[in-house]
C-alpha positions in Angstrom: 114.4 142.6 70.6 111.3 143.0 72.8 113.3 144.6 75.5 115.0 147.0 73.1 111.7 148.0 71.6 110.3 148.7 75.1 113.4 150.8 76.0 112.8 153.0 72.9 109.1 153.6 73.7 109.3 154.0 77.5 110.3 157.4 79.0 113.8 157.6 80.6 113.7 156.3 84.1 110.4 154.4 83.7 112.0 151.0 83.9 113.9 151.9 87.1 110.5 152.7 88.6 109.0 149.3 87.7 108.0 147.4 90.9 106.8 144.2 89.4 107.4 142.1 86.2 104.4 139.7 86.1 104.4 136.9 83.6 101.0 135.0 83.3 101.1 131.4 81.9 97.8 129.9 80.7 97.2 126.2 80.3 96.0 125.1 76.8 96.8 121.4 77.1 94.4 118.7 75.9 92.5 118.6 79.2 91.2 122.1 78.6 88.2 122.1 76.2 87.0 125.0 74.1 84.5 126.3 76.6 87.0 126.1 79.4 89.6 127.9 77.3 87.2 130.8 76.7 86.4 131.0 80.4 90.1 131.1 81.2 91.0 133.7 78.5 88.1 136.0 79.1 88.3 135.5 82.9 91.9 136.8 82.9 90.8 139.8 80.8 88.0 140.6 83.2 90.2 140.1 86.2 92.8 142.6 84.9 90.1 145.3 84.5 88.3 144.6 87.8 88.4 147.6 90.1 90.5 145.9 92.8 93.2 144.7 90.4 93.3 147.8 88.3 93.6 149.9 91.4 96.4 147.8 92.7 98.3 148.0 89.4 97.9 151.8 89.1 98.7 152.7 92.7 101.6 155.1 93.3 105.1 153.7 93.7 106.1 152.3 90.4 104.6 150.6 87.3 103.8 147.0 86.6 105.2 145.2 83.5 103.0 142.3 82.1 103.3 139.6 79.6 101.2 136.5 78.9 101.9 133.1 77.3 100.0 129.9 76.6 101.6 126.6 77.4 101.0 122.8 76.9 103.5 120.4 75.4 107.2 120.4 75.3 107.5 122.9 72.4 104.0 124.4 72.6 104.5 127.6 74.5 103.5 130.8 72.7 103.5 134.4 73.7 100.1 136.0 73.3 101.0 139.4 74.9 104.5 140.8 74.7 105.9 142.7 77.6 104.1 146.0 78.2 104.2 148.6 81.0 100.8 149.1 82.6 100.8 152.8 83.5 97.2 153.8 82.9 93.7 152.4 82.7 93.9 152.6 79.0 97.0 150.4 79.0 95.2 147.7 81.0 92.0 148.0 78.8 94.1 147.5 75.7 95.7 144.3 77.1 92.3 143.0 78.1 90.8 143.7 74.7 93.7 141.9 73.0 93.3 138.9 75.2 89.6 138.6 74.3 90.6 138.3 70.6 93.4 135.7 71.0 92.9 132.5 69.1 94.0 129.4 71.0 97.5 128.4 70.1 97.3 124.6 70.7 94.7 122.1 71.8 96.0 118.5 71.4 99.2 118.4 73.5 99.9 117.1 77.0 101.0 118.9 80.2 104.7 119.7 80.1 105.0 122.0 83.1 108.8 121.8 83.3 109.2 123.0 79.7 106.5 125.7 80.3 108.4 127.0 83.3 111.7 127.0 81.4 110.1 129.0 78.6 108.8 131.5 81.3 112.2 131.9 82.9 113.7 132.7 79.4 111.0 135.1 78.6 111.5 136.8 82.0 115.0 137.8 80.9 113.4 140.1 78.3 111.3 141.9 80.9 112.0 145.5 81.9 114.1 145.9 85.0 111.7 145.6 88.0 112.1 145.2 91.7 110.2 141.8 91.7 109.8 139.1 89.1 106.8 136.7 89.3 105.5 133.9 87.1 101.8 133.2 87.6 101.1 129.7 86.2 97.6 128.4 85.8 96.5 124.8 85.0 94.2 121.9 85.7 96.5 118.9 85.6 99.9 117.5 86.6 103.0 117.1 84.6 102.7 114.1 82.2 105.3 115.0 79.6 108.9 115.9 79.7 110.9 116.9 82.8 109.3 118.1 86.0 109.4 121.6 87.5 112.3 120.7 89.8 114.6 120.3 86.8 113.4 123.6 85.3 114.3 125.3 88.6 117.7 123.7 88.5 118.7 124.4 84.9 117.0 127.7 84.1 117.6 131.2 85.6 115.1 131.3 88.4 117.3 133.0 91.0 115.2 136.1 91.3 111.9 134.7 90.2 108.9 133.7 92.4 106.5 131.2 90.9 102.9 131.3 92.1 100.2 128.8 91.0 96.5 128.9 90.2 95.2 125.3 90.4 91.9 124.7 88.6 89.9 122.0 90.4 87.9 119.3 88.7 90.0 117.6 86.0 92.6 115.9 88.2 92.4 115.3 92.0 96.2 115.6 92.3 96.4 119.1 90.8 96.6 121.0 94.1 99.3 118.8 95.6 101.3 119.0 92.3 101.2 122.7 92.2 101.8 123.2 95.9 104.8 120.8 96.2 106.3 120.8 92.7 105.4 124.2 91.1 105.6 126.8 93.9 109.0 128.4 93.9 110.8 131.3 95.7 110.1 133.4 98.7 106.5 134.2 99.4 105.2 131.8 96.7 101.5 130.8 97.1 98.8 128.8 95.5 95.2 129.9 94.7 92.4 127.5 93.6 89.5 128.0 91.3 86.3 125.9 91.4 86.5 124.8 87.8 86.9 127.2 85.0 83.6 128.8 86.0 85.5 130.1 89.1 88.6 131.1 87.2 87.8 134.9 87.0 87.1 135.2 90.7 90.2 133.2 91.6 92.4 135.3 89.2 91.1 138.5 90.8 92.2 137.3 94.2 95.5 136.1 92.9 96.5 139.2 90.8 95.6 141.5 93.7 97.8 139.6 96.1 100.7 139.4 93.6 100.5 143.1 92.6 100.1 144.3 96.2 102.6 141.8 97.5 100.1 141.2 100.3 99.5 138.4 102.8 96.2 136.5 102.7 94.5 138.7 105.2 94.9 141.7 103.0 92.8 140.3 100.1 89.7 142.1 98.9 86.3 140.5 99.2 85.1 139.1 95.8 81.4 138.7 96.0 79.3 136.1 94.1 79.0 136.5 90.4 75.8 137.0 88.4 73.1 134.5 89.4 
């Protein structure tokens, strides 16, 4: 239904020009407190509207399709932004504004990354037709409920999907290894790290820029220190 609605609203040929379908997955498991949740949610909104990321999205050569969901336990994955084509600064600003008003979907469930990835693969099937498909999953802990990511990759349609990771440091010392060895998937997959949720916005800027531009590490923009 989402795909059909998009097809009715988007001009003819626009989907064929889409260069990237980007699906962002945000951790709302019990390890994320309310202050951290706001830093994650608002950090993503700020990252999308940052000059580097907005410029990368709006460069010539095709549009970017975006959707966002929150994940935690086995059945606790919720779409907070349906698929939308980002074709103008106004489109990006509208998504950012919506994200800043989102109310947290869940807060008391464990970390079921396998289920979250399966949900993402299914949601990706509803995306506009794009040259690349990327799931960008963020989190601060390892799988502790349900099946692990490897089974998701085996049993869900991940043939064309790259999965990148943003590991938030501080809650679990194993998070980087888990994301690097269990979550990354597909050609060119990479991991970015954030120094706690206070560093989430800056890490997300680096990550989104790299994903949208499809660039190697050496091509990343400099992200200077934040206020203070």
